[in-house]
C-alpha positions in Angstrom: -11.7 -8.5 11.4 -8.2 -9.9 10.6 -8.2 -8.4 7.1 -9.3 -5.0 8.4 -6.7 -5.1 11.2 -4.0 -6.1 8.7 -4.9 -3.1 6.6 -4.8 -0.8 9.6 -1.4 -2.2 10.7 0.0 -1.9 7.2 -1.1 1.7 7.0 0.5 2.4 10.4 3.8 0.7 9.6 6.7 2.7 11.1 4.4 5.3 12.6 4.1 5.9 16.4 0.8 4.2 16.8 0.4 1.6 19.5 -1.1 -1.8 18.5 -3.7 -1.4 21.2 -5.0 1.8 19.5 -5.2 -0.1 16.2 -7.2 -2.9 17.8 -9.6 -0.5 19.5 -10.2 1.3 16.2 -11.0 -2.0 14.5 -13.2 -2.9 17.4 -15.2 0.3 17.0 -15.8 -0.4 13.4 -16.9 -3.9 14.2 -19.3 -2.6 16.8 -20.7 -0.1 14.3 -21.4 -2.9 11.8 -23.1 -5.0 14.5 -25.2 -2.1 15.8 -26.6 -1.5 12.4 -27.2 -5.2 11.9 -26.0 -5.0 8.4 -26.0 -8.3 6.5 -24.3 -6.7 3.5 -21.9 -3.8 3.7 -20.6 -2.1 0.6 -16.8 -2.2 0.5 -16.8 1.5 -0.2 -18.6 2.2 3.1 -16.3 -0.1 5.1 -13.3 1.5 3.4 -14.5 5.0 4.4 -15.0 3.9 8.0 -11.4 2.5 8.1 -10.0 5.7 6.6 -11.8 7.8 9.2 -10.4 5.6 12.0 -6.9 5.9 10.5 -7.3 9.7 10.4 -7.8 9.6 14.1 -4.8 7.4 14.6 -2.3 9.2 12.4 -2.7 11.5 9.3 0.1 9.6 7.4 -1.7 6.3 8.0 -4.9 7.9 6.6 -3.1 9.1 3.5 -1.4 5.8 2.9 -4.7 3.9 3.1 -6.7 6.4 1.1 -4.3 6.3 -1.8 -4.9 2.6 -2.1 -8.6 2.6 -1.2 -9.4 5.4 -3.6 -7.1 4.1 -6.3 -5.1 7.4 -6.5 -2.3 7.0 -9.0 -0.8 10.4 -9.5 0.2 13.6 -7.7 -3.0 15.5 -8.6 -5.1 12.8 -6.9 -2.9 13.0 -3.8 -3.3 16.8 -3.9 -7.1 16.5 -4.2 -7.1 14.1 -1.2 -5.1 16.4 0.9 -7.2 19.5 -0.1 -10.4 17.6 0.7 -9.3 16.4 4.1 -6.9 19.0 5.3 -8.0 22.0 3.2 
């Protein structure tokens, strides 16, 4: 939980997102994991869930996180991300 929450907080730095909203987003992800009773969870899936939660919190937080999560290293990668999500 703490690692996930730190990632969310880092992605939301200097954005108008209340800490309570971040905590709730992480809580929903935790509940999702528990509901599915998953012993193992691929990091890709967890990363996608965090990215989706961040998109609900703030588009800029989603973009910041996705650049790192997807390993985007150039402008074309950022452009593809924006086209995929915001078309």
